[in-house]
N, C-alpha and C positions, 0 to 999 in steps of 0.2 A: 792226357797228361797222366805219366805214370807216376809212382811213389818218390823214384829217384829224382825225377824232373821237378816235383814238389818242393822237395828238401832243398835242391840247388836254387827254388825261386826264393825261398824262404831266407837263405843264407844271404842271397844278393841284396834283398831287400834290408835287411838288418843291415850289412854293411853300408848300404845308402843312407838309411835314417839314421845310423848312429852319429854320425856328425850334427846332424840337425837336432837330435835330443840333447847331445853334449854341450854344444855351443847354444841352443835354445834354453837349456836349464841354466846354465852359467848367466845367460843375458837376464832371465828373470830374476835371477837371484840378485843381479846389480841393480835391477830395477826396484826390488822390494827393498833394497838398501840405501835407494836414492833418497835420503832426507838430510835435512840441515838442522842444527839448533844454536842459538846464538844466545849469548850472555855478556855482561860486562862488570867491570867493578862497580862495587858498592857506592854510591855517590849520594852525598847529602844537599837535596835541591831546596833545602829550608821548608819553612811551615807551608800548609796546604789548607786551604779553605774547604773543607771536605763538602760541606752543603752546596757550594757553590759549583763545584765540580759537578756534584749529582743533579742539580738544575740545567748546567747545560748539557749534561747528557740525556736530560730528559727533554729539552727542547730540541735536540739532535734528534728524537726518534726513539731513543733507547729505553727498554725496560728496566727500570730501577726498583721494582717491588720485590726482588729476591729476597731471601730471607739473611744474606750475607752482603747486603747492599746498604739497607736501613739498619743502623748501629742501634737506633732506640726501639725498644720492644723485642728485638731480634732473641730467638732461642738459643742462648749460650750461656754458659757458666759465668755466673757473675764475678767480676774479676775484682770487685772490691777495690783497695787501694794499695798497690804495690811500688813503691818508690821508685825502683831499680826500671820497671816497665814503664812508669808514666814518664821519665826522663828521656826516653826514646820515642815514646807515642802520644804523650800526653794523655788524652781520654780516646782518641781515637783507634781503639782495638777491641776485638773479640776474644775469647778464651774458647777455644772449641772442643778441646779435651784435655785431660790430664792420663798421662800413661805412667804407671808404676811398674818397675820390674823387679820380680822376685829372683830371676837366673836369665840367662840369655833365651830360654823358651817360652817361660810364663811371666805374664803380665796382668796386671788390672788395669782397666781402662773405662773412666767417666765421662761421660758426654751428655748433650742434651740434642744435637743437630735440630730437628724441626719439631721436636716434641717438648711440651713445658716441663715435662717430668725428667728427672736424671736418670739415664742408663748406666748400671754397673755391669762390666763384661769381664768375665776372666777367659783369657785366652791362652792355649798353648801352642805353641808352633810346632811342636813334635806331634801334633794332634792334627795337623793341617790336613783338609781332604779326608779326613776319616769321618764316615757319616754315623758315627757313635756317639753317645754322651761321653762326658769327660767322667772317669772314676773319681771317687772321693780321694782315693791315694795317689792320684794325679794332681791334686790341688797342692798350692804351696803350704808351709807350716801353718797351723791353724793361729799360732803366735804372731806370725807376719801379718797375716791376713785381718786380724784383729787389731792389730797395730794401725795397719792402714786404713780401714774402716773409721777408726776412732780419729786419724788425723785427717781423712777426706771430708768425714761429717761433722766434726766436734761430737762424736758419740763417746758415752762411756762404756765399761766392758759388756754391760748387759746390751746395750744397743746394738755394739758391735757384733755380739755373738748372736744376736737375733737376724742381723743382715748375713752373716756366714751361713745359718742354717737355713736360710730362704734360699741362698744360693745353691747349696747344695743340695737341696730338695726340689726345687724346680729347675735345676740344672740336670737332674735325672731324666727331664722330658725332653730336653734339646740336644741337637747334635753338634758337636765339633768345639762347642765353647759352650759358657753359662752366662745368662744374663737376667738381671733382675731390674725392676725399675722403682725407683722412689720419689717422693714430691721434696724430699729434702735437698737444700743447696748444699754445693762444694765451698767448704771453706779455704778459697784459693788463695788468699793472703798466708793462712798458716801452712799449705802445703808449699808454697813457693819459698817460704823462710826456711822450711825443714829440707828441703832439696838443696837451698845455698848452702845452708851450714852442714850437711852431712854429704857434700861431694868434694871432690879433689879437684874437678875443672869441669867446664861446661863450654860447649858450643852453641852457636846458632846457625841452623841449616836454612837459609832463604831460598824461598820457592813459592808456590801457590798459598801456601801457608809458611810463615816464618816458626819453626821448630825450635825450641831451646832444648838442648839434651845436656842433662846432668850424668856425671861419670864419676864413680867411685875407683879409683885405681885402675883406670882403663875399662870399666864395666859401666853398663847403663843402670 
């Protein structure tokens, strides 16, 4: 077979295979999109005996030993007493984290998850996927950081400044965000009062976790 015949053969094969590649790719795309999601309007089904539900689940063979199943002793932020939340959930709820926004990119998150200590994480979305430490110049204003540490943990100025200096120092060894840990507990009732009094609106985003988001003139 000479060179000219080979070229014609390749062109013919391309013409034959092109429809299969086109429609096959389209079919694969449709298959990958073939999923459905369902949701309903919120319905109040009345009080639930949480312990009885867990007992039935255990008797049916489900594992109920997870950290988010047993409310007693779970590693989560101690909620204290917040009347607005207790009206909705009584005592059957956990506080997983608190997220304080400085601006649309930078926020301060406090959480426990599966540790008895509290994590304090400074995150900058504009630094997302950047494998370098946050520069001190990228931190929110010191005044705001000191105010947040004082609010979150009931610290005086000296204690708040110690947290800030630790975050700046230890953050130099981390990538993408800065995190420190403390054995101090979050003053959740104080935080909730602050957010309620210093916001113009709030919404509750229902899902795996029920996130209550506070806004000041449309900004978190």
